[in-house]
C-alpha positions in Angstrom: 198.2 95.9 39.7 197.5 97.8 43.0 194.8 100.5 42.7 197.1 103.3 43.6 199.2 102.5 40.5 196.2 102.7 38.1 196.4 105.6 35.6 193.6 108.2 35.4 190.6 107.6 33.3 190.0 109.6 30.1 190.7 113.4 30.4 189.9 113.2 34.2 192.4 113.9 36.8 190.7 111.4 39.1 192.3 108.1 39.8 190.4 105.0 41.1 191.5 105.8 44.6 189.7 109.1 44.5 186.3 107.5 43.7 184.1 107.0 46.8 183.2 103.4 46.0 186.9 102.4 46.1 188.0 104.6 49.0 190.7 102.7 51.0 190.5 99.7 48.7 193.8 98.1 47.6 193.0 94.8 45.8 194.4 93.5 42.5 191.2 91.6 41.7 189.3 94.9 41.8 191.9 96.5 39.6 191.5 93.7 37.0 187.8 94.0 37.0 187.9 97.8 36.6 190.4 97.5 33.7 187.5 96.0 31.6 185.1 98.9 32.4 184.7 101.6 29.8 184.7 105.4 30.1 182.1 107.3 28.1 181.9 111.0 27.2 178.3 112.3 27.4 177.3 115.7 26.1 175.5 118.2 28.4 171.7 117.7 28.7 171.7 114.0 27.8 169.8 111.4 29.8 171.9 108.8 31.5 169.2 107.0 33.4 165.5 107.5 32.7 162.4 107.1 34.8 161.0 103.5 34.8 163.9 102.1 32.8 165.8 99.0 34.0 169.2 100.0 35.4 171.8 97.4 34.5 174.9 99.5 35.3 176.6 101.8 37.7 177.9 105.2 36.6 180.7 107.0 38.4 181.4 110.6 37.5 185.0 111.3 36.6 184.5 114.7 35.1 181.5 117.0 34.9 178.2 116.5 36.9 174.8 114.8 36.8 171.4 116.1 38.0 169.0 113.7 39.6 165.3 114.6 39.3 162.1 112.8 40.0 160.8 113.4 36.5 162.1 114.4 33.1 160.5 117.8 33.5 162.7 118.6 36.5 166.1 118.2 34.8 167.6 121.6 35.4 168.9 122.4 38.9 166.6 125.5 39.3 163.6 123.6 38.1 163.5 120.9 40.7 166.7 118.8 40.7 166.7 116.7 43.8 170.5 116.3 44.0 173.7 116.9 42.1 176.2 114.1 41.4 179.8 115.4 41.4 183.1 113.8 40.4 183.9 110.7 42.5 180.3 110.0 43.2 178.1 107.4 41.6 174.5 106.8 40.5 172.4 103.8 39.5 173.6 101.5 42.3 170.1 101.0 43.7 168.6 99.9 40.4 171.4 97.4 39.9 171.2 96.0 43.4 167.4 95.6 43.7 166.8 95.0 39.9 163.9 97.5 40.0 163.1 100.2 37.6 164.7 103.6 38.1 162.5 106.0 40.1 164.5 109.1 39.0 165.7 110.8 35.9 169.5 111.3 35.7 170.8 113.9 33.2 174.2 115.4 32.5 174.4 119.1 33.7 177.5 119.6 31.6 179.7 117.5 29.4 180.7 114.6 31.6 183.0 111.6 31.6 181.5 108.6 33.2 183.1 105.3 34.3 180.5 102.6 33.5 180.4 99.4 35.7 178.1 96.8 34.4 175.9 94.9 36.8 177.8 91.6 36.7 181.1 93.5 37.3 179.6 95.4 40.3 178.4 92.1 41.9 181.9 90.7 41.4 183.5 93.7 43.0 181.2 93.4 46.0 181.8 89.7 46.3 185.6 89.9 46.0 186.3 93.0 48.0 185.2 93.7 51.6 186.3 97.3 51.1 184.0 97.8 48.1 181.1 96.1 50.0 181.7 98.3 53.0 181.8 101.4 50.8 178.6 100.3 49.1 176.9 99.9 52.4 178.1 103.4 53.5 176.8 104.8 50.2 173.4 103.1 50.6 173.1 104.4 54.1 173.8 107.9 52.9 171.1 107.4 50.1 168.6 106.3 52.7 169.3 109.2 55.0 169.0 111.6 52.1 165.8 110.1 50.9 164.3 110.3 54.4 165.3 113.9 54.7 163.7 114.6 51.3 160.5 112.9 52.4 160.4 114.9 55.6 161.0 118.1 53.7 158.2 117.3 51.2 155.9 116.4 54.1 156.6 119.8 55.7 156.0 121.6 52.4 152.8 119.6 51.8 151.6 120.4 55.3 152.4 124.1 54.7 150.3 124.2 51.6 147.5 122.2 53.2 147.4 124.7 56.1 147.5 127.5 53.6 144.5 126.1 51.7 142.6 126.3 55.0 143.0 130.1 55.3 140.8 132.8 53.7 143.1 134.9 51.4 141.3 138.2 52.1 140.7 138.2 55.9 143.4 135.7 57.1 140.7 133.8 59.0 140.1 130.1 58.7 137.9 129.3 55.6 135.0 127.0 54.9 137.3 124.1 54.0 138.8 124.4 57.5 135.4 124.4 59.0 134.3 121.3 57.1 137.4 119.5 58.3 137.2 120.5 62.0 133.7 121.3 63.2 132.4 117.8 63.3 135.4 116.6 65.3 135.0 119.5 67.7 131.3 118.6 68.1 132.1 114.9 68.7 134.9 115.8 71.2 132.5 118.1 73.1 129.9 115.4 73.4 132.5 112.8 74.5 134.3 114.9 77.0 131.3 116.8 78.3 132.8 120.3 77.7 130.6 123.0 76.2 131.1 124.3 72.7 129.6 127.6 71.6 129.2 129.2 68.2 128.7 132.9 67.2 127.4 133.6 63.7 128.1 137.2 62.5 126.7 139.0 59.6 127.8 142.5 58.6 124.7 144.7 58.4 123.6 146.2 55.1 126.9 145.1 53.5 125.5 145.2 50.0 124.6 148.8 50.4 128.0 149.6 51.8 129.6 148.1 48.6 127.2 150.0 46.4 128.1 153.3 48.1 131.9 152.9 48.7 132.9 150.2 46.1 134.1 146.6 46.5 137.7 147.5 47.2 136.6 149.5 50.3 134.2 146.7 51.0 137.1 144.3 51.2 138.8 146.7 53.6 135.7 146.6 55.8 135.7 142.8 55.8 139.4 142.9 56.8 138.7 145.4 59.6 135.9 143.2 60.9 138.2 140.1 60.8 140.8 142.0 62.7 138.2 142.7 65.4 137.9 138.9 65.9 141.6 138.3 65.7 142.4 141.0 68.3 139.5 140.2 70.7 139.3 136.4 70.8 141.4 134.1 73.0 144.2 132.0 71.5 142.0 128.8 72.0 139.1 130.3 70.0 138.6 130.0 66.2 137.5 132.7 63.7 136.1 131.6 60.3 135.0 133.4 57.2 131.8 131.5 56.7 131.0 133.0 53.4 130.7 136.5 51.8 130.1 139.0 54.7 129.3 136.2 57.2 131.8 135.3 59.8 131.8 132.6 62.5 133.4 132.2 65.9 133.9 128.9 67.6 134.4 128.9 71.4 135.6 125.6 72.9 134.9 125.1 76.6 132.6 128.1 76.7 129.0 128.0 77.9 126.1 130.1 76.6 126.5 132.8 79.2 130.2 133.3 78.6 129.8 133.1 74.8 127.1 135.8 75.0 129.6 138.1 76.8 132.1 137.5 74.1 129.5 138.3 71.4 128.6 141.6 73.2 132.2 142.5 73.4 132.7 141.8 69.7 129.6 143.8 68.8 130.9 146.8 70.6 134.4 146.4 69.1 132.9 146.2 65.6 131.2 149.6 66.1 134.6 151.0 66.9 136.5 149.4 63.9 138.2 151.7 61.4 138.0 151.1 57.7 139.3 154.4 56.3 142.5 154.4 58.3 143.9 157.4 56.4 140.9 159.5 57.4 140.4 157.9 60.8 136.7 157.4 60.2 134.9 154.7 62.1 133.4 151.8 60.2 130.8 153.8 58.2 127.3 152.6 58.3 128.4 149.0 59.0 127.7 147.2 62.2 127.1 143.5 62.7 124.4 141.2 64.0 125.4 138.3 66.2 123.6 134.9 66.8 124.8 132.9 69.7 124.3 129.1 70.3 125.7 126.5 72.5 125.9 122.8 71.5 123.0 120.9 73.0 122.8 117.1 73.7 122.4 115.0 70.6 123.1 118.0 68.3 125.4 117.5 65.3 127.4 120.2 63.6 124.7 121.1 61.1 122.1 121.5 63.9 124.5 123.7 65.9 124.9 126.0 62.8 121.1 126.0 62.3 120.6 127.1 65.9 123.2 129.9 65.6 121.7 131.0 62.3 118.2 131.2 63.8 119.6 133.4 66.6 121.3 135.6 64.0 118.0 136.2 62.2 116.4 137.1 65.5 119.1 139.8 65.9 118.4 141.1 62.4 114.7 141.1 63.0 115.2 143.0 66.2 116.9 145.9 64.4 120.5 144.5 63.8 123.7 145.8 65.5 123.0 143.5 68.4 123.3 140.0 69.9 120.5 137.4 70.1 120.3 133.9 71.5 
């Protein structure tokens, strides 16, 4: 019997010709094989294919819909379903063709009628009909493209969260994790290329006293104001880091000691002008900053560069704070 003369399945209004796998196929042998396939009615919320279970059949949706998720905990569409299988579409073909375990969880999103094609029937359909084989290739090509798009999306999301984890939540500056990931590479590159790399360590003066007088919430505002001084003053190629507590750090690629000292002096002056109490337009009360400047020397590693900048910072503090020291 030609496919177009086949009756509909179950309560569905879909005929075989409406199903994607048989689009454009008109073969009596295909019709005979499909006549032996059963139609099942599956209630909403039932698992059709489970993770890591052998797939021995293909399911074609005649009525209703299926949700495909990567794990059983992602069954509902709003909770992470990767895709939705609608009438005319199929699921399970990859597990039948490669005889591997299912990598996804397939669940009915509503009461659904499914045409079930066993593995041996599917192989016969492919062997005996060029049209079915062609449609299967087209379907697999679509699956591969969709999988690649999903991988790219996940990679972008993963990269977004990775970058987010490198940012200090209070100040918006890079954080210690970012520094641990990048400073050694910057030092190695500086040595290899021969370009200078300078560092400025910054410590807000008498910050504990400021917190005691004004409270920690205002202390947070002072830290954000200090961070904004760095963000607004530095060049796009420079990096500002919250090193820890009230300590900040600036990394200046391709900048020698003389130029980095000028940058530090500018930052010191801008810090004095910074406003914490924006509503009262008061300058940063009783808070200035001390600056220690160092430039990478031959044979120095990242830890040695930090130690050199830290020693300069202590010289600035010992000299009375609110100043720059080398």
